[in-house]
N, C-alpha and C positions, 0 to 999 in steps of 0.2 A: 662507561658505567654499564652499558648494555652487554658488553663483552664479558664483564664480571659475572652478571646474572646468567648469561648463556653458559659459561663454563661451569658455574655452580650447578645449574640444571643438568648439564651433561654428566657431571660427577655424581650427582644424586641418582640419576637414571642408571649409571654404571654400577653403583653400589646396590641399587634395588635389584638389578638383573643378577648380580653376583650373589646376593642374599637368597633370592628365589632359587637359583641354580644349586647353591649349597644345601638349602633346605630339602630340595628334591633328592639330592645325593644322600643326605643323611637318612631320610625316610626310606629310600630304596635300599640302602645298606642295612638298616635295622630290620626291615621286612625280610630281605633275602637271608640275613644271618639267623633270624629267630623263627619266623613262621613256617618255613618249609621243614625245619627240623622238629618243631613242636607239633604242628598240625598236618604235615605232609602235603601242603598246598604248593602251587607253583611259584616261581620267582616272578618279580615284576621288573619292568624297565624304568628309566628315568621319567618318561612322560606319564606313565601310569602312577608313579609316585607323586608327581605334581597334581595329577587328577585326584588322588587321595587327599592331598593337602587342601585342595579347593573344596572337595566334598565335605571334609571335616570342618572347614571354616563355615560352610553353609549350614551344616547340621548342628554344630556345637557353639557357634559364635566366635570362636578363636580369639585372637588378640583384639583388644579394643581398637576402634577406628571404624570407619564406614558404618557407624550405628551400633556395632557390637552386639553381643547376645543379651538375653533377658536377665542374666545373672551377673554378679560382680559389682564393682564400685558404682556403676551407673544406677543400679537398682536402689542402693542405699541413698544416693543423692536425691533420687525422685521421692523416696519415702520421707526424707527430711524436709524437702521442699513442700510436700503436701501437708506434713505436720505443722510447719510454720504457717502455711496458708490457713489451715483449720483453726489455729489459735487466734488468728486475726478476724475470724468471722463472728457475726452475731448468732445467737441461737436460731433465729429465723433463717439465716443464710445456711447454717449447718443442716437444718431440717430440709431445706430446699435441695441441698446437694445430696443428702441421703435419698430423697425421693428420686432425683435424677439417676443416681446409681442403681436404685432398685429397678427403675424402668429399663436401664441399659443392660443390667446383669441378669435380670429375671430371677430364677430360683437360686442361682449360685451365691448371691450375696445375702440371702435371707437368714441363714442359721445364726450368725453372729448378731445381726441386727435384731432379730427376735429375742435373743437372750438379753441384749442391752435394754430393749423396751420392757421386758418382763421385770428386769432388775429395777428400772426406773419406776414402774408401776408398784412394785413392792415397797420401794422407798417412799413413794407418795402415800401409799396406804398406811405404812407404819407411822409416818409423820402426822397424818390426819387422825389416826386412832389415838394419839396422845392428846 
């Protein structure tokens, strides 16, 4: 049984190395075919292409895995999870959470919250006036 998992691990490692190598070749080929002709910059080698792939993964989040970027499917799931949690809270818990976020975010979260509070105040004033 161990031999099976060892072979499977070696096969996975081989495909991963092949995939990274081919991705580097594709980036190198595209860079060298397009950018020198368009912008007049120098060509790059395979290691520089791999470096560009790593840099783009760090800057832009790249494919999901290892935590992923701030955008994409993970963000939607987080918002849905928070919306479900919010629905299950009592009004007191909601107010406590608002206060915690105000303390954490400082001025960044105030615009929307202030609008909501003024709308609630207007609703309360209109219902008491009747």
